[in-house]
C-alpha positions in Angstrom: 20.5 -37.1 51.5 18.6 -33.9 53.0 17.9 -30.7 51.0 19.1 -27.7 53.1 15.7 -25.7 54.4 16.5 -22.6 52.8 16.3 -24.4 49.1 13.1 -26.3 50.2 11.4 -23.2 51.0 12.4 -21.3 47.9 11.4 -24.3 45.8 8.0 -24.3 47.8 7.4 -20.9 47.6 7.9 -20.6 43.8 5.5 -23.4 43.2 3.1 -21.8 45.3 3.3 -18.4 43.3 3.0 -20.3 40.2 -0.2 -22.0 41.2 1.6 -25.2 42.1 -0.5 -25.7 45.2 -3.8 -26.2 43.0 -4.1 -29.0 41.3 -3.7 -28.8 37.7 -7.0 -29.5 35.6 -5.3 -31.9 33.4 -4.2 -34.0 35.8 -7.7 -34.2 37.7 -10.0 -33.8 34.7 -11.1 -37.4 33.1 -10.4 -37.1 29.4 -13.1 -38.9 28.1 -15.4 -36.7 29.5 -13.4 -33.4 28.9 -13.5 -34.1 25.4 -15.9 -32.1 23.3 -17.7 -33.6 20.5 -16.4 -32.6 17.0 -18.1 -29.3 15.8 -19.2 -29.4 12.4 -16.7 -27.2 10.1 -18.3 -23.5 9.1 -18.7 -22.8 5.9 -16.0 -20.3 4.4 -17.5 -16.9 4.5 -17.7 -14.9 1.4 -14.8 -13.0 0.7 -15.5 -8.9 1.7 -16.2 -6.8 -1.3 -13.0 -4.9 -0.7 -11.0 -8.3 -1.1 -12.4 -9.1 -4.6 -9.8 -9.2 -7.3 -11.3 -7.3 -10.2 -8.3 -7.4 -12.3 -10.0 -9.7 -15.1 -13.4 -8.0 -14.9 -13.8 -5.7 -18.2 -16.2 -3.2 -16.2 -13.1 -2.3 -14.1 -10.6 -2.7 -16.9 -7.9 0.2 -17.0 -8.2 2.3 -20.3 -6.0 4.9 -21.1 -5.8 7.8 -23.9 -1.9 8.7 -24.1 -0.8 9.3 -20.7 -4.1 10.0 -19.0 -6.5 7.5 -17.7 -10.4 7.2 -18.6 -12.5 6.4 -15.9 -16.1 5.5 -15.9 -19.1 7.0 -14.3 -21.3 5.0 -12.3 -24.6 5.2 -10.2 -22.8 4.6 -7.0 -19.5 3.6 -5.7 -18.7 -0.1 -6.2 -18.7 -2.5 -3.2 -15.3 -2.3 -1.3 -14.9 1.7 -2.6 -15.7 4.5 -0.7 -15.9 8.4 -1.4 -12.3 10.0 -1.7 -11.5 13.5 -0.2 -12.1 16.5 -2.9 -9.6 16.6 -5.2 -6.7 19.1 -4.3 -6.4 20.4 -7.8 -9.7 22.1 -9.0 -11.4 19.8 -11.6 -12.0 21.2 -15.1 -14.6 20.4 -17.7 -13.7 20.4 -21.3 -15.4 18.4 -24.4 -18.0 16.5 -21.9 -15.1 15.4 -19.6 -14.5 15.9 -16.3 -10.6 16.2 -15.7 -9.4 15.4 -12.4 -5.8 15.2 -10.7 -5.8 12.0 -8.5 -3.3 10.4 -6.1 -1.7 7.3 -8.1 0.2 4.5 -6.7 1.7 3.6 -10.3 0.7 -0.1 -10.3 -3.1 -0.4 -10.4 -4.4 -4.1 -11.1 -7.9 -2.2 -12.3 -9.8 0.9 -12.3 -9.2 2.4 -8.9 -11.3 5.5 -9.3 -15.2 6.3 -10.8 -17.5 9.1 -10.4 -20.8 9.5 -9.0 -22.8 12.4 -10.5 -25.9 13.9 -9.2 -28.3 15.9 -10.5 -28.4 19.9 -10.6 -26.3 23.0 -12.3 -23.5 23.3 -11.4 -23.6 19.3 -11.5 -22.7 17.7 -8.1 -20.3 14.8 -8.4 -17.7 12.8 -6.4 -15.3 10.2 -6.5 -14.9 6.5 -5.3 -11.7 4.8 -4.6 -10.9 1.3 -4.5 -7.7 1.2 -2.0 -7.3 -2.5 -3.6 -6.7 -1.5 -6.8 -3.2 0.1 -6.5 -1.3 -1.7 -3.7 1.9 0.4 -4.4 3.0 3.6 -2.6 1.8 6.8 -3.8 3.9 8.0 -6.7 2.2 11.4 -7.4 -0.8 12.6 -9.5 -2.2 11.4 -12.8 -4.6 12.8 -15.0 -8.1 10.9 -15.1 -10.7 11.8 -17.2 -14.2 11.2 -16.8 -17.2 11.3 -19.7 -19.8 13.2 -18.0 -21.4 14.7 -21.0 -24.8 12.8 -20.6 -25.1 14.3 -17.1 -24.0 17.6 -18.2 -26.6 17.9 -20.8 -29.4 16.1 -18.9 -29.0 19.0 -16.0 -28.3 22.0 -18.5 -25.0 22.2 -16.6 -21.5 23.4 -17.5 -19.7 23.6 -14.3 -19.2 21.0 -11.7 -18.8 21.0 -7.7 -17.3 18.2 -5.8 -20.2 17.1 -3.0 -20.5 13.8 -1.3 -24.2 13.2 -0.1 -24.8 12.8 3.4 -24.7 8.9 4.0 -22.0 7.8 1.7 -18.6 7.1 3.1 
């Protein structure tokens, strides 16, 4: 049984358009020569700092005083955290505590915020935020208190100013 010429041409043109005119590497390659030696498994890379679960670390435990959260004062942002934009509500200082209204997701698993203070009067500070600490959608703002009494006293300061040093992200 012979194929009509139009069908034969269509099949040949289709095969040529799809690379059918070239030999398949699988058909011409020698399977013994093509096999590569087994590569040793790569050691597992350490988790990125942002992926670290700090929920059981006492240094990052959530602390509350009524409906306000108590945040830590640190020397630098923890690994995985970055500086946050300046708070929209002006910071306040009362009883040696820095009071900030900060965004809140509603289900933090560890301390999402910390404050880093500098030197001078007014006392410069910036806020660090760990984006992995609270995975819920923002539910508004919450009041956070940070005990900066020692830094206020050491710098003879009574006021604060939000200031992120160059090179801090």
